[in-house]
C-alpha positions in Angstrom: 152.0 -95.0 76.1 153.1 -92.7 73.3 156.5 -91.8 71.7 157.5 -88.3 72.9 157.3 -85.7 70.1 156.8 -88.6 67.7 160.6 -88.8 67.5 161.8 -92.4 67.2 165.4 -91.3 66.6 165.6 -89.4 69.9 164.0 -92.3 71.7 166.5 -94.7 70.2 169.6 -92.7 70.8 168.5 -92.1 74.4 168.2 -95.9 74.9 170.9 -97.3 72.6 171.3 -100.8 74.0 167.8 -101.8 75.1 164.2 -100.5 75.3 161.3 -102.4 76.9 158.6 -103.2 74.4 155.4 -101.1 74.5 152.4 -100.5 72.3 151.2 -97.1 71.0 148.4 -95.8 68.8 148.7 -93.6 65.8 146.0 -92.3 63.4 144.6 -95.3 61.7 146.6 -98.0 63.4 148.6 -99.5 66.2 152.3 -99.5 66.7 154.8 -101.5 68.7 158.2 -100.7 70.1 159.8 -104.1 69.7 163.2 -103.1 71.1 165.5 -100.1 70.8 165.5 -98.9 67.2 162.9 -101.4 66.1 159.4 -100.2 65.4 156.4 -102.0 63.9 153.3 -100.2 62.5 150.1 -102.1 61.8 147.5 -99.9 60.0 143.8 -100.9 60.2 143.5 -100.3 56.4 145.6 -103.4 55.6 142.8 -105.6 56.8 140.7 -104.5 53.9 143.4 -104.5 51.3 143.4 -107.1 48.5 147.1 -106.7 48.0 148.7 -106.1 51.4 152.4 -105.0 51.5 154.9 -105.7 54.2 157.9 -103.2 54.1 161.1 -103.3 56.2 162.8 -99.9 56.0 166.2 -100.0 57.6 168.7 -97.3 58.2 171.8 -96.7 60.4 173.2 -100.2 60.0 176.4 -98.1 59.9 176.0 -95.6 62.7 177.6 -92.6 61.0 175.3 -92.8 57.9 172.9 -90.3 59.3 171.0 -88.9 56.3 168.7 -91.8 55.7 168.1 -92.0 59.5 166.8 -88.4 59.5 164.8 -89.0 56.4 163.0 -92.1 57.8 162.6 -90.4 61.2 160.7 -87.6 59.4 158.5 -90.1 57.6 157.6 -91.7 60.9 156.9 -88.4 62.5 154.4 -87.7 59.7 152.8 -91.1 60.2 152.5 -90.6 64.0 151.0 -87.1 63.6 148.5 -88.2 61.0 150.1 -86.1 58.2 150.8 -89.4 56.3 148.1 -92.0 56.2 149.8 -95.5 56.4 148.3 -98.2 54.1 150.9 -100.9 54.5 152.6 -102.9 57.2 155.8 -101.3 58.2 158.9 -102.3 60.2 161.4 -99.5 60.8 164.9 -100.4 61.9 167.5 -98.0 63.2 170.3 -100.6 63.0 173.2 -99.6 65.2 172.3 -97.0 67.8 175.5 -97.4 69.8 177.7 -96.5 66.9 175.3 -93.7 65.9 175.8 -92.1 69.3 179.6 -92.5 68.8 179.4 -91.1 65.2 181.3 -94.2 64.0 180.6 -96.7 61.2 180.6 -99.5 63.8 182.1 -100.2 67.2 183.7 -103.7 66.9 182.6 -105.5 63.8 180.9 -104.2 60.6 177.2 -105.0 61.3 176.4 -105.3 57.6 178.7 -108.3 57.4 177.0 -110.3 60.2 173.7 -111.4 58.8 172.6 -114.8 57.5 174.0 -116.3 60.7 177.5 -114.8 60.3 176.9 -113.1 63.8 177.4 -116.6 65.4 181.2 -116.3 64.8 181.4 -113.2 67.0 179.1 -114.2 69.9 182.0 -114.6 72.3 185.4 -113.0 72.6 188.3 -113.5 75.0 186.3 -111.9 77.8 183.2 -114.1 77.0 181.1 -111.0 76.3 180.8 -111.2 72.5 180.5 -108.4 70.0 177.7 -105.9 70.5 177.2 -105.9 66.7 176.8 -109.7 66.7 174.1 -109.6 69.3 172.4 -106.8 67.4 172.5 -108.7 64.1 170.9 -111.7 65.8 168.2 -109.4 67.2 167.5 -107.7 63.9 167.2 -111.1 62.1 164.6 -112.1 64.7 162.7 -108.9 64.3 162.5 -109.2 60.5 161.5 -112.9 60.8 158.8 -112.1 63.3 157.5 -109.3 61.2 157.2 -111.3 58.0 155.8 -114.3 60.0 152.8 -112.1 60.8 151.9 -111.3 57.2 150.2 -114.5 56.2 148.0 -112.6 53.7 150.7 -110.4 52.3 151.3 -110.5 48.6 154.5 -108.3 48.5 157.4 -108.4 50.9 159.9 -105.5 50.6 163.1 -104.5 52.3 165.0 -101.3 51.4 168.2 -100.9 53.4 169.3 -97.3 53.1 172.9 -96.2 53.3 175.3 -93.4 52.5 179.1 -93.6 51.9 182.3 -91.8 52.8 183.6 -92.5 49.2 182.3 -90.6 46.3 180.7 -92.3 43.3 180.3 -91.6 39.6 176.7 -92.6 40.3 175.8 -90.8 43.4 172.7 -93.0 44.1 173.0 -96.6 43.4 171.5 -99.9 44.5 172.9 -103.4 45.1 170.6 -106.2 44.0 170.8 -109.5 45.9 172.3 -112.5 44.3 169.8 -114.8 42.6 170.5 -118.4 41.6 168.1 -118.1 38.7 168.0 -114.4 37.9 164.6 -113.2 36.8 164.1 -109.7 37.9 161.1 -107.6 39.0 160.3 -104.9 36.5 158.3 -103.0 39.1 161.2 -103.0 41.5 163.6 -101.5 39.0 160.9 -98.9 38.1 160.7 -98.0 41.7 164.4 -97.5 41.9 164.4 -95.2 38.9 161.5 -93.2 40.4 163.5 -93.0 43.6 166.4 -91.3 41.8 168.6 -94.3 41.7 171.1 -94.0 38.8 172.7 -97.5 38.8 172.1 -101.1 39.9 174.9 -103.5 40.8 173.9 -107.1 40.4 175.5 -109.2 43.2 177.5 -112.2 42.0 177.3 -114.4 45.1 175.5 -114.8 48.4 176.5 -112.3 51.0 176.1 -111.5 54.7 174.3 -108.2 54.3 171.1 -107.2 55.9 169.2 -106.9 52.6 170.4 -110.2 51.3 169.2 -111.9 54.6 165.6 -110.7 53.8 165.8 -112.1 50.3 167.5 -115.4 51.2 165.4 -116.1 54.3 162.1 -114.6 53.4 162.1 -114.1 49.6 161.6 -110.3 50.1 162.3 -108.0 47.2 165.3 -106.3 48.8 168.0 -103.8 48.0 170.9 -102.1 49.6 170.5 -98.5 48.5 173.3 -96.0 48.6 172.1 -92.4 48.7 175.2 -90.2 48.6 177.8 -89.0 51.1 178.1 -89.4 54.9 177.4 -86.3 57.1 177.0 -85.8 60.8 173.5 -85.5 62.3 172.1 -82.1 61.6 174.3 -81.5 58.6 172.4 -83.5 56.0 170.8 -81.8 53.0 167.5 -83.7 53.1 166.5 -82.1 49.8 168.9 -84.5 48.1 166.5 -87.3 49.2 163.5 -85.7 47.6 162.9 -88.4 44.9 163.2 -91.4 47.2 161.1 -89.6 49.8 158.3 -89.1 47.3 158.5 -92.6 46.1 158.4 -94.0 49.7 155.4 -91.7 50.5 153.5 -93.2 47.5 154.3 -96.7 48.7 153.4 -96.0 52.4 150.1 -94.2 51.5 148.9 -96.1 48.5 150.6 -99.6 48.7 151.9 -98.8 45.2 155.4 -98.7 43.7 156.1 -95.5 41.9 157.6 -96.2 38.4 160.2 -94.6 36.3 161.7 -95.2 32.8 164.1 -98.2 33.0 166.1 -96.8 30.1 167.6 -94.2 32.4 169.3 -96.6 34.8 172.7 -98.2 34.3 173.2 -101.9 35.3 176.6 -103.4 36.3 177.5 -107.0 36.6 180.5 -108.2 38.7 183.4 -109.6 36.7 185.9 -110.3 39.4 186.2 -110.0 43.2 189.6 -108.6 44.3 190.8 -110.6 47.2 193.8 -109.5 49.2 196.4 -112.2 48.9 199.6 -110.8 50.4 200.8 -108.2 52.9 202.2 -106.0 50.1 198.8 -106.2 48.2 198.0 -102.7 46.8 195.4 -101.0 44.6 197.1 -98.6 42.2 194.4 -95.9 42.6 194.0 -92.9 44.8 192.7 -93.4 48.4 189.6 -91.4 47.5 189.0 -92.9 44.1 185.3 -92.8 43.3 183.1 -95.9 43.0 182.5 -96.9 39.3 185.7 -95.3 38.1 186.5 -97.1 34.9 189.8 -98.1 33.3 191.4 -99.0 30.0 192.1 -102.6 29.0 195.5 -103.7 30.4 195.5 -101.3 33.3 197.4 -102.7 36.3 194.8 -102.3 39.1 196.5 -104.5 41.7 200.1 -105.1 42.5 201.1 -108.0 44.8 203.9 -110.4 45.3 201.4 -113.2 45.1 199.3 -112.2 42.1 198.4 -108.9 40.6 195.4 -107.9 38.5 195.0 -106.2 35.1 191.7 -104.9 33.6 190.6 -107.2 30.8 188.1 -104.9 29.0 188.0 -101.1 28.6 185.1 -99.8 30.6 185.5 -102.2 33.5 185.2 -100.3 36.7 186.0 -100.6 40.4 183.4 -100.6 43.2 184.0 -100.6 47.0 187.9 -100.4 46.8 189.6 -101.0 50.1 193.0 -102.7 50.4 193.2 -102.1 54.1 191.6 -105.4 54.9 193.0 -108.7 56.3 194.5 -111.2 53.9 191.7 -113.3 52.4 189.1 -110.5 52.5 187.6 -108.6 49.6 189.5 -105.5 48.5 187.1 -104.4 45.8 184.9 -105.5 42.9 185.6 -105.2 39.2 182.3 -104.5 37.5 181.2 -104.2 33.9 178.2 -102.2 32.5 175.6 -104.3 30.8 172.4 -103.4 28.9 169.3 -103.5 31.0 167.4 -105.2 28.1 169.8 -108.2 28.5 168.1 -109.0 31.8 165.1 -111.4 32.2 162.2 -109.6 33.8 158.9 -110.7 35.3 156.2 -108.1 34.8 154.6 -108.6 38.2 155.7 -107.0 41.4 
């Protein structure tokens, strides 16, 4: 059985809740439809490689973030047609097909807050049905675990989770690095980000329930959440804006090699404070459409609240992911501070 027109996106959107598994062939390898939106590619060439790579490439964890979905769909079309010769193991995930069909970020619960077992809190609701996103998070965790379990000879595990955002950003393309207890970073991974056009890296300050952090925490994959610009509907994306990451991914897919860029061109940010909503009257004193990485002067009153406000402690500190429209106790934003990349401890191996 083959995939019609080599179009995994059309197949997924036509079967948003379930797809029976089947096997297919492509030039140089064998592929597997694991479930709807989950596709595994096993090229014959990896059996001869001394340094095999296993890559999870996920998109559409938020259904309205369509640009990366179209980018990855085109890469897969080229693999299936033989225009791109695959040299690594590959798992492609289109995360939330139901919300993609509805052109919404999610249906019931933010899927990217349900990994590392957080989905268990939402398995049942008052009707006993459970959240569709919770079931999907459980399914995606299993797919990633099964994929990595089959790479006993792999020397490099990767997971790049590609997103776009409604909010603008001072750095249009940026990555979020997973929290590490003992932070020793991979030089080659940062070099790949630069080659992919990434302008900034935000270092996470604590464990999270995101998809990319799951792959790091559970499987020690080199993983990143990668933001690639603005949200647009299907068919309205300017794919030329993804040229750099497309080229870097093609090099990785065809040569099992991480493209490299000059690390001096990337800005690194460390989290200084998490802004947690602590009262009904909690407000951020910024515009609704304030860009990520907007910075402030020392003493600026960023938060007003009857419980406890917040003032900027150092000029240059910036805000990322601001959103005061969350329940009390949830994060309303992060205050981040630029740091020098040469202050990080790096391993030179991939």
